[in-house]
C-alpha positions as CSV (number, residue, x, y, z in Angstrom):
1,M,0.1,-0.1,-0.1
2,S,1.6,3.5,-1.3
3,A,2.3,6.1,1.4
4,V,-0.3,8.4,-0.6
5,T,-3.1,5.6,0.1
6,V,-2.3,5.4,3.7
7,F,-2.7,9.2,3.9
8,L,-6.1,9.3,2.3
9,I,-7.5,6.6,4.4
10,G,-6.4,8.2,7.6
11,F,-7.7,11.8,6.2
12,V,-11.3,10.2,5.4
13,T,-11.3,8.4,8.6
14,I,-10.4,11.5,10.7
15,V,-13.2,13.7,8.8
16,A,-15.7,10.7,9.3
17,T,-15.6,10.4,12.9
18,G,-14.9,14.1,13.4
19,I,-12.2,13.9,16.1
20,T,-11.6,17.2,18.0
21,F,-8.0,18.0,18.0
22,C,-6.5,21.0,16.3
23,V,-3.6,21.3,14.1
24,G,-1.9,24.8,14.9
25,N,-4.7,27.3,14.6
26,S,-6.6,25.5,11.4
27,R,-9.9,24.6,13.6
28,V,-12.8,26.2,12.3
29,L,-14.7,28.5,14.7
30,C,-18.2,27.4,15.6
31,I,-21.5,28.4,13.4
32,D,-22.8,31.7,14.5
33,S,-26.6,30.3,14.3
34,E,-25.8,27.2,16.6
35,R,-23.8,29.9,19.1
36,Q,-27.2,31.8,19.3
37,A,-29.0,28.4,19.6
38,L,-27.0,27.8,22.6
39,L,-27.4,31.3,24.1
40,T,-31.2,30.8,23.7
41,F,-31.0,27.4,25.3
42,K,-29.2,29.1,28.3
43,Q,-31.9,31.5,28.5
44,D,-34.3,28.9,30.2
45,I,-31.8,27.2,32.3
46,I,-31.4,28.2,35.9
47,D,-27.7,27.9,36.6
48,R,-27.3,28.9,40.3
49,S,-23.3,27.7,40.3
50,N,-22.6,29.8,37.1
51,R,-21.5,26.8,35.4
52,L,-22.3,28.2,32.2
53,S,-20.3,31.2,32.6
54,S,-18.4,30.8,29.8
55,W,-21.3,30.8,27.6
56,G,-21.2,34.3,26.4
57,D,-22.5,36.5,23.5
58,G,-18.8,36.9,22.2
59,G,-16.4,34.1,21.4
60,D,-16.1,30.7,20.1
61,C,-18.8,28.8,21.4
62,C,-16.7,25.5,20.7
63,N,-14.7,26.7,23.7
64,W,-17.7,26.8,26.1
65,V,-18.1,24.2,29.0
66,G,-19.8,21.0,27.6
67,V,-19.8,22.3,24.2
68,S,-17.5,20.0,21.4
69,C,-17.4,21.0,17.8
70,N,-16.1,19.5,14.8
71,N,-12.7,20.7,14.3
72,F,-13.1,20.7,10.1
73,T,-16.7,22.1,9.8
74,G,-17.4,23.7,13.3
75,H,-20.6,22.4,13.9
76,V,-21.8,21.6,17.5
77,Y,-21.8,17.6,17.9
78,K,-21.8,17.1,21.4
79,L,-23.5,18.8,24.4
80,D,-22.5,17.1,27.6
81,L,-24.0,19.3,30.8
82,R,-24.0,16.4,33.3
83,P,-22.7,18.1,36.7
84,P,-19.5,16.6,38.0
85,T,-20.4,13.3,40.1
86,P,-19.4,13.8,43.7
87,D,-17.7,11.4,46.0
88,Y,-20.4,11.4,48.9
89,A,-17.7,9.5,51.2
90,I,-15.3,12.1,51.6
91,L,-17.2,15.3,50.7
92,S,-18.1,17.8,53.5
93,D,-21.7,19.1,53.8
94,A,-20.4,22.1,52.2
95,E,-19.0,20.8,49.3
96,I,-22.1,18.5,48.8
97,G,-24.2,21.7,49.0
98,V,-21.8,23.2,46.2
99,Y,-22.6,20.0,44.2
100,W,-26.3,20.2,44.5
101,L,-26.0,24.0,43.5
102,S,-24.4,22.9,40.4
103,M,-27.5,21.0,39.0
104,L,-28.7,23.1,36.3
105,R,-32.5,23.8,36.5
106,G,-35.3,25.3,34.4
107,K,-36.7,24.0,31.3
108,I,-35.4,22.6,27.9
109,N,-35.6,25.3,25.0
110,P,-36.4,24.0,21.4
111,S,-33.7,26.0,20.3
112,L,-31.8,22.6,20.2
113,L,-33.3,22.0,16.9
114,L,-31.2,24.3,15.4
115,L,-28.1,22.1,16.0
116,K,-28.6,20.0,13.3
117,H,-25.4,18.1,13.5
118,L,-25.8,17.4,17.3
119,S,-25.3,13.5,17.7
120,H,-24.5,13.6,21.5
121,L,-26.9,15.1,24.2
122,D,-26.0,14.4,27.9
123,L,-28.5,16.1,30.5
124,S,-28.0,13.4,33.2
125,Y,-28.2,14.4,37.0
126,N,-29.5,17.9,36.9
127,N,-32.8,18.7,38.2
128,F,-35.6,19.8,35.8
129,G,-38.2,19.6,38.5
130,D,-40.4,17.2,37.3
131,I,-41.2,18.6,33.9
132,R,-42.2,16.4,31.1
133,I,-39.3,15.3,28.6
134,P,-39.8,17.5,25.7
135,Q,-41.5,15.9,22.6
136,F,-39.2,18.0,20.4
137,L,-36.4,15.8,21.4
138,G,-37.8,13.2,18.9
139,S,-37.1,15.6,15.8
140,M,-33.4,15.8,16.5
141,K,-32.6,13.3,13.9
142,S,-28.8,13.1,14.2
143,L,-28.7,12.0,17.7
144,I,-26.7,8.8,18.4
145,Y,-26.4,9.3,22.0
146,L,-29.2,10.6,24.4
147,D,-28.6,10.4,28.3
148,L,-31.4,12.2,30.7
149,S,-30.8,9.8,33.5
150,G,-31.3,11.2,37.0
151,A,-32.6,14.5,35.7
152,K,-35.8,14.6,37.4
153,F,-38.0,14.3,34.5
154,G,-41.5,13.4,35.3
155,G,-45.0,12.2,33.6
156,A,-45.2,9.6,30.6
157,L,-42.4,9.0,28.3
158,P,-42.9,10.8,24.7
159,H,-43.4,8.2,22.1
160,Q,-41.8,10.6,19.6
161,L,-38.4,9.6,20.9
162,G,-39.1,6.4,18.5
163,N,-38.2,8.8,15.5
164,L,-34.7,8.9,16.5
165,S,-33.5,6.1,14.0
166,K,-29.8,6.7,14.4
167,L,-29.7,6.5,18.3
168,Q,-27.7,3.7,19.6
169,H,-27.5,4.8,23.2
170,L,-30.6,5.9,25.3
171,N,-30.5,6.3,29.0
172,L,-33.9,7.4,30.6
173,G,-32.8,5.5,33.9
174,D,-33.8,6.9,37.4
175,L,-35.5,10.0,36.0
176,N,-36.8,10.9,39.5
177,L,-33.9,9.6,41.2
178,G,-34.2,10.4,45.1
179,D,-38.3,11.3,44.9
180,N,-40.3,8.7,46.7
181,S,-43.6,9.9,45.8
182,I,-45.7,7.3,44.1
183,N,-47.3,10.4,42.3
184,R,-44.2,11.6,40.7
185,L,-43.1,7.8,38.8
186,V,-42.2,8.3,35.1
187,E,-44.5,5.8,33.6
188,A,-45.0,4.3,30.1
189,R,-48.1,2.4,29.0
190,N,-46.2,0.6,26.2
191,L,-43.0,0.8,24.4
192,Q,-44.1,0.1,20.9
193,W,-42.2,3.5,20.1
194,L,-38.9,1.6,20.6
195,S,-39.7,-0.3,17.5
196,G,-38.3,2.6,15.8
197,L,-35.0,2.5,17.4
198,S,-33.3,-0.2,15.0
199,S,-29.7,1.0,15.8
200,L,-30.0,1.1,19.5
201,K,-27.4,-0.8,21.4
202,Y,-27.8,0.4,24.9
203,L,-31.1,0.9,26.6
204,D,-31.8,2.0,30.2
205,L,-35.5,2.5,31.7
206,S,-34.7,1.8,35.2
207,G,-37.1,3.5,37.7
208,V,-39.8,3.9,35.0
209,D,-43.2,2.6,35.7
210,L,-43.8,-0.5,33.3
211,S,-46.2,-2.3,35.2
212,K,-48.7,-1.5,32.3
213,A,-46.3,-1.9,29.5
214,T,-46.8,-5.7,29.2
215,D,-45.4,-5.5,25.6
216,W,-41.7,-4.7,27.2
217,L,-40.3,-8.2,26.2
218,Q,-41.9,-8.5,22.8
219,V,-40.4,-4.9,21.8
220,T,-37.3,-4.8,23.4
221,N,-36.7,-8.7,21.7
222,K,-37.2,-7.4,18.3
223,L,-34.0,-4.8,18.7
224,P,-31.7,-6.3,16.6
225,S,-28.7,-4.4,17.6
226,L,-29.6,-4.5,21.4
227,I,-26.5,-5.0,23.6
228,E,-27.2,-3.8,27.2
229,L,-30.9,-3.6,28.5
230,H,-31.4,-2.2,32.1
231,L,-34.8,-2.4,33.2
232,S,-34.1,-2.2,37.2
233,A,-37.0,-1.1,39.3
234,C,-39.6,-1.0,36.9
235,F,-42.5,-2.6,38.7
236,L,-42.1,-6.0,36.2
237,D,-43.6,-9.3,37.9
238,N,-44.0,-12.5,36.7
239,D,-43.3,-13.7,33.0
240,P,-44.6,-11.5,30.6
241,P,-46.5,-13.1,27.6
242,P,-44.6,-16.2,26.1
243,I,-43.0,-15.2,23.3
244,R,-39.8,-17.0,21.5
245,V,-36.9,-15.0,22.7
246,N,-34.4,-13.8,20.0
247,Y,-32.0,-11.4,21.5
248,T,-29.5,-11.9,19.2
249,S,-26.7,-9.4,20.5
250,L,-28.0,-9.0,24.1
251,S,-24.8,-9.3,26.4
252,I,-25.8,-7.5,29.6
253,L,-29.4,-7.9,31.4
254,D,-30.5,-5.9,34.3
255,L,-34.1,-6.8,35.9
256,S,-32.8,-6.2,39.3
257,G,-35.2,-4.4,42.1
258,N,-38.5,-5.8,40.4
259,Y,-41.2,-8.3,41.7
260,I,-40.2,-11.0,39.7
261,S,-41.3,-14.5,41.6
262,P,-40.9,-17.2,42.5
263,S,-38.6,-18.7,40.2
264,V,-36.2,-17.0,37.3
265,P,-38.1,-16.6,34.1
266,K,-37.2,-19.4,31.7
267,W,-36.7,-17.3,28.8
268,I,-33.5,-16.0,30.4
269,F,-32.0,-19.4,30.2
270,S,-31.8,-19.2,26.4
271,L,-29.6,-16.4,26.7
272,H,-26.3,-18.2,26.3
273,S,-24.3,-15.4,25.2
274,L,-25.2,-13.4,28.3
275,V,-22.2,-11.9,29.7
276,S,-23.7,-10.1,32.7
277,L,-27.1,-11.1,34.6
278,D,-28.5,-8.8,37.2
279,L,-31.6,-10.3,39.2
280,S,-31.0,-8.8,42.7
281,G,-34.0,-7.5,44.6
282,N,-36.8,-9.7,43.3
283,A,-38.7,-12.3,45.2
284,L,-36.7,-15.3,43.7
285,G,-36.6,-18.5,46.0
286,G,-36.2,-22.2,46.5
287,L,-33.1,-23.5,44.9
288,I,-30.6,-21.5,42.2
289,P,-31.8,-23.1,39.1
290,N,-29.8,-25.4,37.4
291,S,-30.2,-24.1,33.9
292,L,-27.9,-21.2,34.9
293,Q,-24.9,-23.4,34.5
294,N,-25.5,-23.5,30.9
295,M,-24.7,-19.8,30.8
296,S,-21.1,-20.5,30.7
297,S,-20.1,-17.0,29.2
298,L,-21.5,-15.3,32.2
299,K,-18.6,-12.8,34.0
300,F,-21.2,-11.0,36.0
301,L,-24.0,-12.6,38.2
302,D,-25.9,-11.2,40.9
303,L,-28.7,-12.8,42.6
304,S,-28.4,-11.0,45.7
305,T,-31.4,-9.9,48.1
306,N,-33.7,-12.4,46.9
307,S,-35.0,-15.7,49.2
308,F,-33.1,-18.6,47.9
309,D,-32.7,-21.0,50.6
310,S,-30.6,-24.2,49.3
311,S,-26.7,-24.5,49.9
312,I,-24.6,-23.1,47.2
313,P,-25.0,-25.5,44.1
314,G,-21.6,-27.2,43.2
315,W,-21.9,-26.4,39.4
316,L,-21.7,-22.6,40.4
317,Y,-18.1,-23.2,41.2
318,N,-17.7,-24.3,37.6
319,L,-18.6,-20.9,36.2
320,N,-14.8,-20.0,35.8
321,H,-15.2,-16.8,33.7
322,L,-17.3,-15.2,36.6
323,E,-15.3,-12.0,37.8
324,F,-18.5,-11.0,39.9
325,L,-20.7,-13.1,41.9
326,S,-23.2,-11.7,44.8
327,L,-25.7,-14.1,46.8
328,R,-25.7,-11.5,49.3
329,G,-28.9,-11.2,51.5
330,N,-30.5,-14.6,50.8
331,F,-31.2,-17.7,53.2
332,L,-28.1,-20.0,51.8
333,Q,-27.2,-22.6,54.0
334,G,-24.5,-25.1,54.7
335,K,-20.7,-24.8,54.2
336,I,-18.4,-23.1,51.5
337,S,-17.1,-25.9,49.3
338,S,-13.5,-26.0,48.5
339,A,-14.5,-25.8,44.9
340,I,-14.5,-22.5,45.7
341,G,-11.0,-22.2,44.4
342,N,-12.1,-23.1,40.8
343,L,-13.3,-19.4,40.1
344,S,-10.0,-18.6,39.2
345,S,-11.3,-15.5,37.4
346,I,-13.5,-14.0,40.3
347,V,-12.6,-10.2,41.1
348,R,-15.4,-9.5,43.5
349,L,-17.2,-12.4,45.5
350,D,-20.2,-11.6,48.2
351,L,-21.7,-14.1,49.8
352,S,-22.9,-12.0,52.9
353,G,-26.1,-12.1,54.8
354,N,-27.0,-15.8,54.4
355,Q,-26.7,-18.4,57.1
356,L,-23.2,-20.2,55.8
357,E,-21.2,-22.1,58.4
358,G,-18.3,-23.9,59.0
359,T,-14.9,-22.6,57.9
360,V,-13.6,-20.8,54.8
361,P,-11.7,-23.3,52.8
362,T,-8.0,-22.9,52.1
363,S,-8.9,-23.2,48.5
364,L,-9.3,-19.6,48.5
365,E,-5.7,-19.1,47.8
366,N,-6.3,-20.0,44.2
367,L,-8.2,-16.9,43.6
368,V,-5.3,-15.1,42.2
369,N,-7.7,-12.2,41.0
370,L,-9.8,-11.7,44.0
371,R,-9.9,-7.7,44.8
372,Q,-13.1,-7.7,47.1
373,L,-14.4,-10.6,49.5
374,D,-17.6,-10.0,51.6
375,L,-18.7,-13.0,54.1
376,S,-20.4,-10.9,56.4
377,N,-23.3,-11.7,58.1
378,N,-22.9,-15.7,58.2
379,K,-21.9,-18.3,60.9
380,I,-18.6,-18.8,60.1
381,D,-16.9,-20.2,62.9
382,Q,-12.9,-19.8,62.6
383,V,-9.6,-18.2,63.7
384,I,-9.2,-15.1,62.0
385,S,-5.5,-15.5,61.2
386,E,-6.3,-18.6,59.3
387,I,-8.4,-16.7,56.8
388,L,-5.7,-14.0,56.5
389,Q,-3.0,-16.8,55.7
390,S,-5.3,-18.0,52.8
391,L,-5.6,-14.7,51.5
392,S,-2.0,-13.6,51.8
393,R,-1.2,-16.6,49.5
394,C,-3.5,-15.6,46.5
395,C,-3.5,-11.7,46.8
396,S,-2.2,-9.8,49.6
397,D,-0.7,-7.1,47.3
398,D,-4.0,-6.7,45.3
399,L,-6.6,-7.3,47.6
400,K,-9.0,-3.7,48.3
401,S,-11.7,-4.9,50.4
402,L,-12.3,-7.4,53.1
403,N,-15.6,-7.9,55.0
404,M,-15.9,-10.6,57.7
405,A,-18.2,-8.8,60.2
406,T,-20.6,-10.6,62.1
407,N,-19.5,-13.9,62.4
408,N,-18.0,-16.2,65.1
409,L,-14.3,-15.4,64.3
410,S,-11.8,-15.7,67.2
411,G,-8.2,-15.5,67.8
412,H,-5.8,-12.5,67.5
413,L,-5.1,-10.2,64.6
414,N,-1.2,-10.7,63.9
415,D,1.3,-8.9,61.9
416,Q,0.3,-10.7,58.6
417,L,-2.5,-8.0,58.3
418,G,0.3,-5.8,57.5
419,L,1.0,-7.7,54.3
420,F,-2.7,-6.3,52.7
421,K,-0.9,-2.8,51.4
422,S,-3.7,-2.2,48.6
423,L,-6.5,-2.5,51.5
424,S,-9.0,0.2,51.4
425,Y,-11.7,-1.5,53.5
426,L,-11.5,-3.5,56.3
427,S,-14.5,-4.7,58.4
428,L,-14.2,-7.3,61.1
429,S,-16.7,-6.2,63.7
430,Q,-19.1,-8.0,65.6
431,N,-16.8,-11.1,66.3
432,S,-14.9,-12.4,69.3
433,I,-11.4,-11.3,68.2
434,S,-9.1,-10.5,71.0
435,G,-5.6,-9.3,71.7
436,L,-3.8,-6.3,70.5
437,I,-4.5,-4.2,67.2
438,P,-1.1,-5.0,65.7
439,I,1.5,-2.4,64.8
440,S,1.7,-3.6,61.2
441,I,-1.8,-1.8,60.7
442,G,0.5,1.5,59.8
443,N,1.5,-0.6,56.7
444,L,-2.1,-0.4,55.2
445,S,-1.5,3.0,53.6
446,S,-4.5,2.9,51.3
447,L,-7.0,2.1,54.3
448,K,-10.1,4.2,54.2
449,Y,-12.3,2.1,56.0
450,F,-11.5,0.4,59.2
451,D,-14.0,-1.2,61.8
452,V,-13.2,-3.6,64.5
453,S,-16.0,-2.8,66.8
454,E,-17.7,-4.9,69.0
455,N,-14.9,-7.3,69.5
456,Q,-12.7,-8.0,72.6
457,L,-9.4,-6.1,71.6
458,D,-7.4,-4.7,74.4
459,G,-4.5,-3.0,75.3
460,N,-3.4,0.3,74.0
461,L,-4.1,2.0,70.6
462,P,-0.8,1.7,68.5
463,Q,0.6,5.1,67.3
464,S,0.8,3.3,63.8
465,L,-2.8,3.8,63.3
466,A,-1.9,7.3,62.5
467,Q,-0.1,6.0,59.5
468,P,-2.9,5.2,57.0
469,M,-3.5,9.1,56.0
470,S,-6.3,8.2,53.7
471,L,-8.4,6.8,56.7
472,E,-11.9,8.2,56.3
473,Y,-13.9,5.8,58.9
474,M,-12.5,4.5,62.0
475,N,-14.8,2.4,64.2
476,I,-13.0,0.9,67.1
477,A,-16.2,1.1,69.9
478,Y,-17.2,-1.6,72.2
479,N,-13.9,-3.1,73.0
480,L,-11.4,-3.2,75.8
481,L,-9.2,-1.2,74.8
482,E,-7.4,1.0,77.8
483,G,-4.6,3.7,77.8
484,T,-4.1,7.3,77.0
485,V,-4.1,8.6,73.6
486,S,-2.4,11.6,72.6
487,E,-3.5,14.2,69.6
488,L,-0.3,12.8,67.9
489,L,-2.7,9.5,67.0
490,F,-4.7,11.8,64.7
491,S,-2.0,14.1,63.5
492,S,-1.9,12.8,59.9
493,L,-5.6,11.9,59.8
494,T,-6.8,14.7,57.4
495,R,-9.5,13.0,55.6
496,L,-11.3,11.5,58.7
497,R,-14.9,11.7,58.6
498,V,-16.3,9.2,61.1
499,L,-14.8,8.4,64.4
500,R,-16.7,6.0,66.4
501,A,-15.0,4.7,69.6
502,S,-17.4,4.6,72.2
503,Q,-17.4,2.3,75.0
504,N,-13.6,1.5,75.8
505,K,-11.6,2.6,78.6
506,L,-9.5,5.3,76.7
507,K,-8.3,8.4,78.3
508,F,-7.5,11.4,75.4
509,E,-4.8,14.1,76.0
510,A,-5.1,17.2,73.9
511,N,-3.5,20.8,74.3
512,S,-6.0,23.5,75.2
513,N,-4.9,25.0,71.5
514,W,-4.8,21.9,69.7
515,I,-6.9,22.2,66.3
516,P,-7.9,18.9,64.7
517,P,-6.5,18.1,61.3
518,F,-9.7,16.6,60.3
519,Q,-13.4,17.7,59.8
520,C,-15.7,15.0,61.1
521,R,-19.5,14.6,60.4
522,T,-19.5,11.8,63.2
523,I,-17.4,11.9,66.6
524,E,-18.6,9.4,69.4
525,M,-16.3,9.2,72.3
526,G,-18.4,7.9,74.8
527,Y,-16.9,6.6,78.1
528,W,-13.5,8.1,77.2
529,L,-12.1,10.3,79.8
530,L,-11.9,13.6,78.2
531,G,-12.4,16.0,81.2
532,P,-12.7,17.5,83.6
533,K,-12.5,20.5,81.0
534,F,-14.9,20.9,78.4
535,P,-13.1,19.7,74.9
536,T,-12.4,22.8,73.2
537,W,-11.3,21.4,70.2
538,L,-14.7,20.6,69.2
539,Q,-15.4,24.0,68.1
540,F,-13.3,23.5,65.0
541,Q,-15.6,20.7,63.8
542,K,-17.7,22.8,61.1
543,D,-19.7,19.6,59.9
544,L,-20.4,17.4,62.8
545,S,-24.1,15.9,62.6
546,T,-23.4,13.5,65.4
547,L,-21.7,13.6,68.6
548,D,-21.6,11.4,71.6
549,I,-19.5,12.5,74.6
550,S,-21.4,10.9,77.3
551,S,-19.8,9.4,80.5
552,A,-16.8,11.4,79.5
553,G,-15.9,12.7,83.1
554,I,-16.5,16.3,82.1
555,S,-17.4,18.8,84.9
556,D,-17.6,22.2,83.3
557,V,-19.8,24.8,82.2
558,V,-20.8,24.4,78.5
559,P,-19.2,27.3,76.4
560,S,-21.6,29.5,74.7
561,W,-19.8,28.8,71.6
562,F,-21.3,25.0,71.5
563,W,-24.8,25.7,71.5
564,N,-24.3,27.8,68.4
565,F,-22.3,25.0,66.6
566,T,-25.0,22.4,67.0
567,S,-27.3,23.7,64.3
568,K,-26.0,21.2,61.9
569,M,-26.4,18.1,64.5
570,V,-28.9,15.1,63.9
571,S,-27.7,13.7,67.0
572,L,-26.2,15.0,70.4
573,N,-25.5,12.7,73.5
574,I,-23.6,14.6,76.4
575,S,-25.4,12.8,78.8
576,H,-24.1,11.6,82.4
577,N,-21.3,14.1,83.0
578,G,-21.3,17.2,85.2
579,L,-22.4,19.8,82.9
580,E,-23.7,22.8,84.0
581,G,-25.0,26.2,82.9
582,E,-28.3,27.2,81.0
583,I,-29.2,26.4,77.5
584,P,-30.9,29.2,75.6
585,F,-31.9,27.0,72.5
586,L,-31.2,23.5,71.3
587,P,-31.0,23.6,67.4
588,V,-30.5,19.8,67.0
589,H,-32.6,17.8,64.5
590,K,-33.2,14.4,65.6
591,L,-31.9,13.6,69.2
592,V,-30.9,15.2,72.2
593,D,-29.7,13.5,75.2
594,L,-28.7,15.5,78.4
595,R,-29.4,13.2,81.0
596,S,-27.6,12.9,84.4
597,N,-26.1,16.6,84.0
598,R,-26.5,19.8,86.1
599,F,-28.1,21.8,83.5
600,T,-30.5,24.6,85.2
601,G,-32.9,27.5,84.0
602,P,-35.9,27.0,81.9
603,L,-36.4,24.0,79.4
604,P,-34.5,25.4,75.9
605,G,-36.6,25.5,73.0
606,V,-36.0,23.0,70.4
607,L,-36.6,22.5,66.7
608,P,-39.9,21.1,65.3
609,D,-37.9,18.0,63.4
610,V,-36.6,16.8,66.9
611,A,-37.9,13.4,67.7
612,T,-36.3,12.4,70.8
613,L,-35.4,14.7,74.0
614,F,-33.9,13.1,77.0
615,F,-33.8,16.0,79.8
616,T,-33.7,13.5,82.9
617,N,-31.8,14.0,85.9
618,N,-31.0,17.8,86.0
619,S,-32.2,20.8,87.4
620,F,-34.4,22.6,85.1
621,S,-36.9,25.0,86.5
622,G,-39.9,26.9,85.8
623,S,-43.0,26.5,83.9
624,L,-43.7,23.8,81.0
625,S,-45.7,26.6,79.4
626,D,-43.0,28.3,77.3
627,F,-41.7,25.2,76.1
628,L,-44.9,23.4,75.3
629,C,-47.0,26.3,73.9
630,D,-44.7,28.1,71.5
631,N,-46.4,28.6,68.5
632,K,-43.4,29.2,66.2
633,L,-42.7,25.3,66.4
634,G,-45.5,24.5,63.7
635,K,-46.1,20.8,63.8
636,P,-43.4,19.3,66.0
637,K,-42.4,15.8,65.2
638,L,-41.6,14.7,69.0
639,F,-42.0,11.2,69.8
640,L,-40.4,10.7,73.3
641,L,-39.9,13.4,76.0
642,Q,-38.1,12.3,79.2
643,L,-38.5,15.3,81.9
644,E,-37.8,13.0,85.0
645,T,-36.2,14.0,88.2
646,N,-36.2,17.9,87.5
647,L,-37.4,21.3,89.5
648,L,-40.0,22.1,86.9
649,S,-43.3,23.5,88.6
650,G,-46.6,25.2,87.9
651,E,-49.7,23.3,85.9
652,I,-49.5,21.0,83.1
653,P,-50.5,23.4,80.2
654,D,-53.4,22.5,78.1
655,C,-51.0,22.8,74.8
656,W,-50.9,19.0,74.1
657,L,-53.1,19.1,70.7
658,K,-50.1,20.2,68.7
659,W,-48.0,17.3,70.4
660,R,-50.0,14.2,68.9
661,G,-46.8,12.4,67.8
662,I,-45.7,11.9,71.6
663,R,-45.8,8.3,72.2
664,V,-43.4,8.2,75.4
665,L,-43.8,10.8,77.9
666,N,-42.1,10.8,81.1
667,M,-42.7,14.1,83.8
668,G,-42.2,12.2,87.0
669,N,-40.4,13.5,90.2
670,N,-40.9,17.1,89.6
671,N,-43.0,19.8,91.3
672,L,-46.1,20.0,88.5
673,T,-49.5,21.1,90.6
674,G,-53.0,21.4,89.4
675,K,-55.2,19.2,87.1
676,I,-54.5,17.0,84.5
677,P,-55.7,18.7,81.2
678,D,-57.9,17.0,79.0
679,S,-55.9,17.5,75.7
680,L,-53.0,15.4,77.3
681,G,-55.7,12.6,77.1
682,S,-55.7,13.2,73.3
683,L,-52.5,11.5,72.6
684,D,-51.9,7.7,71.9
685,F,-49.4,7.0,74.5
686,M,-47.1,3.7,74.6
687,F,-45.9,5.1,78.2
688,L,-46.9,7.7,80.3
689,N,-45.3,8.9,83.9
690,L,-46.9,11.6,86.0
691,R,-46.0,9.8,89.4
692,N,-44.3,11.8,92.3
693,N,-45.7,15.6,91.4
694,K,-48.7,17.4,93.2
695,L,-51.1,17.1,90.7
696,S,-54.9,16.8,91.7
697,G,-58.4,15.7,90.2
698,E,-59.0,12.7,87.9
699,L,-57.5,11.6,84.9
700,P,-59.0,12.5,81.5
701,L,-61.2,9.7,80.6
702,T,-59.1,8.3,77.5
703,L,-56.2,7.9,80.1
704,Q,-58.4,5.6,82.5
705,K,-58.6,3.0,79.9
């Protein structure tokens, strides 16, 4: 082949695909009419974060955020306005707020029709406020790729989308993601319009109500190019009308989160070329069907969250192409067979949430590609070091996630734990593991999640626990750990978001001017010795939503800054200390526990969405009227109110009609006087205690039952 021929072939290929790179300054500027179309589109968009600030009247629209042009023609061929997807695990509340602001809102202007060469449109994961998907999208005949997933559209799917004959990728999944209202479900009564999409390779209608679209199998079966079909949470139930299934190209099938029962639909067994099958979250039961063993091409199989109640069938271990297998959340029994070692391609194995017993076979060492193993919530009875020994022989350098929580594991953690240098997730909670946390924990430089709670670990916390600088979640609660912990342990943990360490015998020593390097959402240090002074370092935790420093030996006046900084808190527990002072207002959203302190003054005001209040065993005084009859509360959600053993006085006010949600009320051991108001009898109590007061008169009739 001559050099000229090669050049011409390469040139034609570049022009045909419209690859967007530029050579020198030869790139063509965007078309003026298309720039105007984009500006008109922007006028109907609410952009709270100014994500589209580059979209101005002047300049080249090919340089605007989300816009891609063909370098040779200047035509806009791609519009990608999906917001950057955050990692919720590491973002602060403020950063999550920025993400929500980055979602575009408003409506979709039909000026997009002027983009005649637009082949790729992605508006996913914005927030269009339940407006309907515009019918005019069905007239954008050049579209090859359309993604509206998670963008909060509502109503019925427009049948006009069936006119997009060139479309290869259609994602309408999770259109109302996060909206639990049954009245806002996106629905389709039939799918006949899909018949016009003969080029379609990828289809996702997850979350669309297809309960009335009984033709879904018949229609999708006739799409000759279909490779991926995602119909998760579509309200599908038992087999649709029987047809001869002929998915000639289908490789990936997702029917998870539906109502399919009691057995796997027979037509699925004919899909011998299927690579991925997800039937999780249905109502399948009995034996795992033997017919699945004929699907030898499977690399991904998810049967989790069903009701299979047999042992794991032996043939399943022979699907040696499997890279992902999840049987989580069933009722599987018996032992794990040594044949598990035949799953030589497995990367992720999840058998959690069953009733598997016995030991983990040593053939686990044959799983050389294993990266994630979850055997939690079973009845495995074994020494932890034996399991770690098998894993160290196969994948000590590459294992990323190990979850053995809630079993019957015993023995000690030893230095072999430090061999798993790639481990980012480790959970061994709720077992009977004893001994020390090994110093080698410091070798796990990638560790993000560490949970050894509810074991029998003892001794001091090793200083090496400060070395996994990527640590975001640490749970060492409910052990027998003891000794003094200095601020140095936390000196490198800049990413820590959750610290759960209650119910040990630990003492924390920090300088009065210490500023923690982390911003936690959760701090639970109940039963630590933190006092006698109030821990001032807490004032630097700006994202805190859960705080437990109960039984922490603190005998001090609570500083005023503390009550102001609780406004983001969902749960606050500072009970069983010697805390003093008056509380002006409690801006905590769900649970407050102030039991067994020395607080004085009137009962503090609370937010209407607080559900649980423990004020027992303090010295709160004065009348209940200001607390109970505050008209600013609106419709309070309080369920439990504990006021026992305080110095409250005066009559019980007649303001109970607004507190209809209270089921547990304890006002015993106070100085309350007068009659019990009739409105108190309108509440549907599970528990009521008024003893040891100075009340008179009769109980309301409804309380005499």
